[in-house]
C-alpha positions, 0 to 999 in steps of 0.5 A: 667448944663452941663453933663460928659457921662462914656467916657468922664469922664475916659477921663479926670480923666484917666481909658479908655482903647484903644482895639482893634482887632488881629487873634488869630489862622487860621486854614487853613480851613476858620475859624478863632479865634479873639481876642479885646485886651484892653491896659488901657491909662490915662488921655492924652492918654498914654498906662498904665501898660501891654496890656490884652485880653479883649474877644476871639470870632470865625468869618470866615476867608478865607480857606489858607490851612495853619493853623496858631497860633499867639503868645500870647501878 
């Protein structure tokens, strides 16, 4: 008998999500806040509902001297 893994099962019946990382803020001094944004998808990979922020984290980024805060999705 063939067993499905969770990702494969979600692809077949829907309920999976596609995620990407984008910058939320950059203080211009080498500190950035990144956000992981996700969107639920159906079994065909089409977006369902609204995208949402799954998590945020801080990391180093290039020093630009110009602070930037990006709008929320």
